[in-house]
N, C-alpha and C positions, 0 to 999 in steps of 0.2 A: 132632824130628818123628816121629810114629808111622808104623808100616808102612801103616796104612790111609790116612793123609794122603798118603804117598808114592805109593801106587797111584792115588790120585785126581788127582795132579798132571798137567796136560797136557804132552805131549811138547815143545811149544813153550817152555813155562816151563823145562824141563830144558835145552834148547838155550841159552836166554838166560842161565841161571845158569852154564852151562859157558863161555859167551863173556864173562862178567863184566858182562852187561847187566841182570841182575836179582839181587837179594840172595837168598841161600839156600844150602843145602848139598845136594849130591847124593851118593848112596851108590854103591858099586861096581856094583851091579846096574843102576842107572839109567845110569851111565856106559858100561857094557858094551853096554846096549841102544842107546844113542845112537851108539856107534861102529859097531855092526852095521848100524844104519839108514843111516848116512852111507856105509858101504861098499857097501850095496845100491843106493843112489841113484847113486853114482859108476859102479858096474858097469852099471847100466841106461842111464845118460846120460853117456858119456865126455866129458871136457872139450873135446876137439878137435871132436867132433860138435856139441856145444852151441854152441861158438864159431862154427862154420861156419853153423849154422842162424840164429844171431843176425845174422851178417853178411849172410846171404841175405835175411832179412826187412828189414833196414835198407836194403839195396840196392833192394828192391822198393818200399819207401816213398819213397826218393829218386826213383826212376823215375816213380812215380805223381804225385809233387809236380811234377816237371819237365813231365810230360805235361799236367797241369792248368794249368800256368802258360804253356804254349806252345801255339800253334795254327797250322795252316797259313795262310799269308798269301794265301789266295785272294782276299780282299777287295781286296788291292793291285792285282790284275789285273782287277778287276771294274768299272773306270771305263767310262763310256759310250763306245760305238764312235767317235762323232764326236770326242770329246775325245782319244782315243788316236790318231786319224788326225792331228789337229792337232799332237800332241806330236812326231810324227816328221817334221814339215816342216822340213827342213834345207837351207840354201843354201850351197854351197861357193864361197867367194870368196877371192881373193888378199888377204893382209894389206894394209890401207891402200887398197884399191880404192875410189876416190871414188864409184863407181857402186853401192856396196853398199846394198841396200835396208834399211830398218829392220824387223827381224823381232821380233814380240812374244814374250814368254816362254812356255815350255811350261806346260800346265796342271798339270804335276807340279812346276814350279819348275825351277831350274837344277840338273840332276843331275850336271853336270860338276864342280862344286865347285872349279873352278880348276885341274883336272889335265888335262894333255894326253892325247889318246886313246891314245898309244903307251906311256903309263906313265912317261914321262920326268919326273923331279921338277922342278917349276917352282920357281925361286928364291923362298924365303920360305914355301913351302907345306909344311905338316907333315901327316903321316898323322892322320886324325881320323874321328870318327863323325858320322853324320847320322841324326836321328830324326824320324819322322813319326808322327802320331796319326790313327787312323781316325775320320773324322767322316762318318757316313752312308756314301755310296759314294765319298767323296773322301778326300784325305790332306792333313793340315795339318802343315807342317814346324814343329818345335819349335826354340826358341832357348834355349840354356843360359844361366843355370839355368832350366829349364822347370818347369811345375807341372802335375801330373796326379793322378788319383785311382784308387782301386781299381776294376777293371773296364775301365779304358782300355786299348785295344789299340794297341801301338806297333810300328812297323816300323823295325828297325835296319839301317842301311847303313854301309859303311865306304868311306873314300877312302884307297887305299894310298899315293898320292903317291910312287910309286917303290919303296916298301918291298916286299920279296918275300915275307915271311912275317908272319903276325899271328895274334893270339888275341883274341876278344871275350868278355868275361864281365861279370857284374854282381853287386853286393852290395846287399842291401836293409837296411832299418832293424832287421830282426829277426836280422841276422847270417847270413842264408841266401845262399849263393853259387850262381849259375847260370852254366853254361858255354854260350855261344851259338854260338861258332865256334872250333874245329871242333865238330861235334855230340858227339863223344866225346873224352876226354882224349888218346887215342892217335891221333887223326885227323890228316890232313895239314893243315898250316898255310899252304900256298901261297896267296898272294893274287892276285886278278884285278886288272887295271889298267883304266883308262878311266873315270874318274868315280866316282860313288857306286854301290857294288855292294850290292844288297839281300841280306840273309841269307835262307835258305830258309824260315824260320818267323818269323811275327810273335810278339809277346810280350804277354801280358795281365798287367797289374799286379794283384797280390793286395792283401790288407788289411794287409800289413806297414807299420809306421809310418814317418814322417819322410822317408825318401828311398829312391831307387833310383839307385845309382851304376853307370854303364856304363863299362867301361875297354877301351881298345884298345892292346894291346902289340904292337909291331912290331920286326922285326929283318931282317937280310940273310941269315939262315940259319934252318933249321927251329927251332921253339920247342916246348919241353915245356909243353903247356897245363896240366898238373897243377901246375907251379910258379906259374903265374899264379893258379890257384884257391887254392893254399896261401897265397900272398901276400895275397890278399883276405881270407881267413879270419883271417890274422894281424892285420890292421888293424881287423877288425870290432869288437873290444871298446873301441876308443878313441873318445873324444868327437869327434875330428876325422876319423873314418872316411870321411866324404863327400869329403874332400880330401887325406887323408894319402897321400904318395907310397908306392908299393909297393917292397918290398925285393927288387929284381930286378937282374940284371947291368946295368952301366952302358952296355953296348952295345945294350941293348934300349930303344927309345923307348916312352914310355907317355903316353897322354892319357885324359882322363875327360870324360864327359857326365853332368851331375848333373840328376836329376829330383826335385823336391821334392814329397812326397806331401801332398795336401790332402784334406780330408773333402768328401764330395759336397755 
C-alpha cells in the first residue's frame, strides 16, 4: 500500500485491522497514532466514571419503566359512598347463634379470604395473593389462571395467613421483573394480618406477551427481596417460567398467581 493510500484510510479501518476484524496491514506510524488516540480517550473518560454513568442511566430507565407500569390505586377507593357504607355493615355474633341473621356479601367481595382477624393461621389456609381488575368504578376479582390484556389495571392484595414477612414481585413474558412489595429491595418485609391487604399501588399491564406471573414469598423472618427478584430472573428464560418453582430457601413458602395475556 502506498503512503497516499495509507493517509486516506479512515481511523476506524485502522482500528478494525488492529483488532483482526478487517484484512490489511498497518504501519508503525498508524499504530502509534492509534495508541495515542486510545490513551487520550481513556484519559478523558476513565473506565470507572464511564461504568458509573452507564449504571446511573440504566437505573433511571428502570425507574421510569416502573413508574410507567405502576399508578396510585386511587380508583380502588373511589367506589360510590353508599356501596362503601354497605361494605362495612358487620354484625358481631357468637359462633353458632341460631338467631344470626343472613347478611349479604360486601360489594367488594369477601376480603377476609378465610383468615382470622388476629392473624392466626387457620388450618389448611396458606398465604396467597388476591387480584382485582378495575372495571369502571368497580373492582372485579380475578380467578387464577386469569386472562387480562395490556392496559388493564390490577390491584394486588396479599393474605398473610399468619406469615410474618413476605415479598410480592412479578415476571412478565418479556423477562422483566417488577418488585411490588416492598417498594424497594431493601425495604421492610413485615406483613399485616387480617384478611386481604391491598398494596399501596395498583399495577397497569403493559404489552409484554404471553403472561404476567405474580409471586408471593413468605417466611417467619425478614426476607431479602433482592433474592426473590434474582430467582425470578433466573427462571425467565425457561419455557415453563409461568409455573417453574423459584430456587429459594426451603423455609420460605412461595405461591403464584398467573395472568394470561390476551390481545384486545
